[in-house]
N, C-alpha and C positions, 0 to 999 in steps of 0.2 A: 579590579584589584591587582596591584602589582604582584608579579610572580604567579598569577593564576594559571591553571592548567591550559586554558585556551591560548594564552600568550606563548606557550611552549609547543603547541601542536605543530608537528612537522608533516604528518601524513593524514589526510582526510579522505576517507572512502565514503562515497554516497551511493546507496543501493535502494532499489525499489523494495518496499516491504513485501510485496507479492512474491519476491524471489525466496523469501524465508518462510512466510506464512502464505502458502500457495493455495488459492481456492480452486475448486473443480466445478465449473459452471454446470456441467452435465449432470452432476448428482442432484443439483437443485432443480434442473429441468425434469429429471426422472421423478423426483418427489412430487412435482406439480402434475406430471402426467398420471401418476398413480392416484393422486388425490382427486383428480377430475375424471379418471377412468378414460383417458384419451391417449393417443399415440404421442411419443415424444416429439416427432417432427411437427405436429400441430402446435404444441406448446412452444417449441423453439421458434416457429414461424411468428407467433404472437410476440415473443420477446424481441425478435429481430426488428420488428416494426417500432419498438420502443427505445431504440438505441439513443436517439436524441434526448429523450426523457431520462434515461439511465445516466448519460453523460452530465446532464444538468443536475441530477441528484448528487452525483459525485463532485460537482463543482460548487455545491451549496446554493445554487440559484433556484432549485426546486425543492420545496419543503417535503418532509417525509409523509405527512398526511396526504398532500396532493399526489405524491408519487404512488402511495398505496392505492389511492382511488383510480388513478390512470392504469396502473398495472393490473389491478383486479378486474377493471372494466374490460381490458384487452383480453385477459384470460377467459372471462365470461363470454365475450363475443366469439372467441375462437373455439371454445369447448362446449358452450351451452351450460356451463356449471358455474355458479356463483360461490366463491369462497370467502371466508371471513379474513380480517386482518391477522388474527392469531394463526389461522391456518397458513396464510401466505408467509408470515414470518418464520413459522416452523419449517416450511418447505425451503425457503430462501436460505435458512441457516445450514441446511444440509450440504451446501457447497463449500462451507468453510471447514478447515482442518481443526482437529483437537490438538491440545498441547503436545501429546506424545508424537504427533506427526511432524511438528516443527521444533521440538525441544533441542535436538542436536545442532541444527543450524543457528537457532537463536543463541545457544550457549557459545558458539564459535564467534558470533558477532559481539556478544558481551565480553568475551575474553579479549578480542581485538581492541575494543573500545577501552578496556581497563588497562591496556598496556601503555606504558609511559610514552608520551609524544605522539600518540595515535588517537584518532577520533573516527567513530563510525556514525553516520547519519542515515536515517531511514526516511524515505519519501513515499507517500502512497496516494494514488488516484483512487479514492475509496469513498465510502458512504457511512452514515451513522449506524446502520444495521450491522455491517461487518465489524465495525469498531466496538460496538456493544458486546458482540459475541467474543471478540478477542479479549476485551477487558474482563469478561466473565471467566475466560480460560486462565488468564493471568492470576486473577484473584483465587480461583479454585486451587491453583497449583503453587500459591504463595510466591509468585514472582514479583519482585520489587518493581513498582511502576509509579508514575506520577500522572495526575489528571489536572485539568483546568476547566473551570466553568465559564461559559460565555455570558453575555448580558441577559440572555433568556433563561439562564439557570441550567442549561444543558451541559453535561459533563463530557469532556473529550480526553482521550489519551494524549499525554504530552511527551512521555518518555517511557522506555522499558529498560529497567536496570541501568539508568544513566545514559542510555542511547536515545538521542533526540529523535522524536518522531514528528514529521511534518505532514499534515493532512490537507488535501486539496479542498474538501468540502468545508473544513473549518476556516481555512485561510481565504477561501473563495478565489483561488488562483489555480492556473493550470500547472501541470508538472514542470513544463518548461520554465514558467515564471518562478516556481519554487527553487528549481535548480540554480537559476540565475541569481536568486536572492541569497542562497547559500554561498555561492561563489563570491558575490560582492561583499558578503559579511566578513570574509577572511582575506580579502585582497590586501589589507594593510599589513598582513603578516607575510613578509617576503619569503619566509622559510617554509611556508605551507606548500605541500604538494597535493594536488587534487587528483583523485581517481574516481571516475564515474562508472560503477559496475551496474549500468542500467541498460536493459535491453530495449525497452519501449518508452516512448514519451507520449503523454496524454492518454495512456491506456489503450493505444491503438497500435496496429501492426506497422509502426513506422519507426525506423531507426532514428535516433537522435541526430538530426542532420548537422547540427553545429557543435556537437561534442565529438570531434573527430578521433579523440583518443579513448573513447568509451571502450571498456573491456566487457565482453559478453561472456556470461557464465554458461558454458556448454556442459549441461548436467550429464551428458552421455560420457564425458571424459572425467569430470570431477563430480562425484556423486554428492559430496558434502561441502558445506561452506568452508570447513577447515582445509580440505584439499584444494579448493579453489583459491583461497587466500594465500596458500603456500605456493601455488603455481602461477597465479596472476601477478605480474609486476606492478609496482607502484609507478604510476605514469604522471609526469608533469604536464599539466594543461596550461597553455599560455593564458595568463590572466587577462589579456587584452582581446582574446579571440572568441570569447563566449558571448555571442550575440544571438539571442533566442527570439 
């Protein structure tokens, strides 16, 4: 549509959802350890052996039922205790924050996105379990959001208060590929300036090697997203340089 908001976007900030809605894996590990009456290091060891399966789950190449079966089998083997899917989901959910934990930073992102000529995009290397819990938190706290159903009838978060949310497991693409896709979508708008506030790519401890202008959010200096956005400059990224 002529004159649409997207045609006027000048500043586009792309951030990992995990920087705003930050999980704590160890709380989930502790919940499983308590549930099975085993030490956390034993549970953590079992989870460590499942990294390939966890990545596949996040990329949408491993279904949730198969993931549940593999995970529960690994916990049973490591601890000698068999848990149900419901117990597993309850323990897994412990790692995710509640709305009060991410409210301030989410509101900062919403405010940035609502400002004229600015756009905030969230990308997440995530899975259906975490997104169902986030959706429940948004519903419970009356936060505007949009969902979309896939061909199998599964519901996925599409946006949070007009902030676009792009999920690896839904798109079946890596974080690298999603970032490149976003970049290419706006290359026709010569006035757009991209800033990638992304610490990790593909959910692993690897700096984005081809986004040389990535801005890293050091939470020891900027406690809130409002502080970070005020301190971090908008950086122009060469539209021809993004080769992932």
